[in-house]
C-alpha positions in Angstrom: -9.6 -10.5 -15.9 -13.0 -12.3 -15.9 -15.1 -12.8 -12.8 -18.3 -14.5 -11.5 -20.7 -12.9 -9.7 -19.1 -11.5 -7.0 -22.3 -11.1 -4.6 -22.5 -14.9 -4.1 -18.9 -14.7 -2.8 -19.0 -12.1 -0.9 -22.5 -13.2 0.7 -21.0 -16.1 2.3 -18.7 -13.9 3.7 -21.7 -11.3 4.9 -23.4 -13.8 6.0 -21.1 -14.4 9.4 -20.7 -10.8 10.0 -21.1 -11.3 14.0 -20.5 -14.6 13.9 -18.1 -17.1 13.8 -16.6 -18.7 10.4 -17.7 -22.6 10.9 -17.6 -24.0 7.3 -14.8 -21.9 5.1 -14.1 -24.0 2.3 -10.2 -23.4 3.8 -9.8 -26.1 6.9 -7.3 -23.3 8.6 -9.8 -20.5 8.8 -11.9 -23.0 10.4 -9.5 -23.8 12.6 -8.8 -20.4 13.4 -11.9 -19.5 13.9 -12.5 -15.5 13.0 -15.5 -13.8 13.6 -16.3 -11.9 10.7 -16.5 -7.9 11.2 -17.3 -6.6 8.0 -16.7 -7.8 4.5 -16.7 -5.9 1.2 -15.2 -6.8 -2.3 -11.6 -6.9 -2.0 -11.8 -6.0 1.8 -11.7 -8.4 5.3 -11.9 -7.5 8.5 -12.4 -10.2 11.2 -11.4 -11.0 14.8 -9.7 -13.9 16.4 -9.9 -14.9 20.2 -5.9 -16.1 20.9 -6.5 -20.0 22.4 -3.8 -21.5 23.9 -2.7 -23.8 21.3 -2.4 -20.7 18.7 0.8 -19.7 21.6 4.3 -20.4 21.6 6.4 -21.1 24.6 6.2 -18.0 26.2 2.3 -17.8 26.3 2.2 -14.9 23.5 0.4 -15.6 19.9 2.9 -17.7 17.8 4.5 -16.0 14.8 3.7 -18.5 12.6 0.0 -18.1 13.5 0.0 -14.7 12.9 1.6 -15.3 9.1 -1.7 -18.0 9.0 -3.8 -15.3 9.8 -2.4 -12.9 7.6 -2.1 -15.7 4.2 -5.9 -16.9 5.1 -7.6 -13.8 5.0 -5.6 -12.6 2.7 -6.6 -15.2 0.3 -9.9 -14.6 1.4 -10.0 -11.9 0.2 -9.2 -12.5 -3.5 -11.9 -14.8 -3.1 -14.4 -11.8 -2.4 -13.4 -10.4 -6.1 -15.0 -13.4 -7.4 -12.2 -14.1 -10.2 -12.9 -16.9 -12.4 -8.9 -18.0 -12.0 -7.8 -19.7 -9.2 -4.7 -17.7 -7.3 -2.3 -19.0 -4.8 0.1 -17.0 -2.7 3.8 -16.0 -4.1 5.3 -14.6 -1.2 4.8 -13.5 2.6 6.3 -10.7 3.7 5.6 -9.5 7.8 6.8 -7.2 10.8 5.9 -8.2 13.8 5.7 -5.6 15.9 3.9 -6.5 19.8 3.1 -9.4 21.4 -0.9 -10.5 22.3 -1.6 -13.3 25.3 -3.7 -16.7 24.9 -7.6 -14.7 25.7 -6.7 -11.5 23.7 -9.1 -10.7 20.5 -7.0 -9.6 18.0 -8.6 -7.9 14.9 -7.3 -8.4 11.5 -8.2 -6.4 8.2 -7.2 -6.6 4.4 -7.1 -4.4 1.4 -5.6 -4.8 -2.3 -2.6 -2.7 -2.7 -2.7 -3.0 -6.5 -4.9 -5.5 -8.9 -2.8 -6.3 -11.9 -3.8 -9.1 -14.5 -1.2 -12.2 -12.9 -0.1 -10.5 -9.7 -2.5 -9.0 -6.4 -0.8 -7.4 -4.1 -2.6 -6.7 -0.7 -1.8 -6.1 3.1 -2.9 -7.2 5.9 -2.8 -5.6 9.4 -3.3 -7.2 12.5 -4.2 -5.0 15.8 -4.6 -5.9 19.3 -7.8 -3.2 19.6 -7.9 -3.7 23.7 -4.4 -1.5 23.5 -5.0 0.4 20.3 -1.9 -1.5 19.5 -0.7 -2.6 15.9 1.2 -5.9 16.5 1.3 -7.1 12.8 1.5 -5.8 9.1 1.8 -8.4 6.0 2.2 -8.0 2.2 1.5 -10.7 -0.6 1.5 -11.0 -4.2 -1.0 -13.6 -5.1 -0.5 -15.0 -8.7 -3.0 -16.2 -11.0 -2.5 -19.9 -11.6 -5.4 -20.0 -14.4 
């Protein structure tokens, strides 16, 4: 697994610690507007404000947005590894445990479970810190596509 200078990629996220990401190469990340809490090689921790357009008809965080947060942050986590090849999502498996509503601040934190030559398995936990509650947990396999 050939690696590029991981410091450059990691520095992008570290430069946003305490700030909202606004110029990510991911347009979806820019729409989600995460604030980076911490950034390490292979792990990102961000907070998000649940906005009206992120909610379902019941006024709670839409499951698709939660899945999007998990998928986007896992992809960004692979980016911090500085690998020379591109990776894409093979699958997402998400369990939903509790709701969040408009105005809530939620956090998401990623970690690598296993990094192989072809597939990297990662997880992401989404919390509602104000209630000290895990609201969702997702696992994903990222495939080396060359």
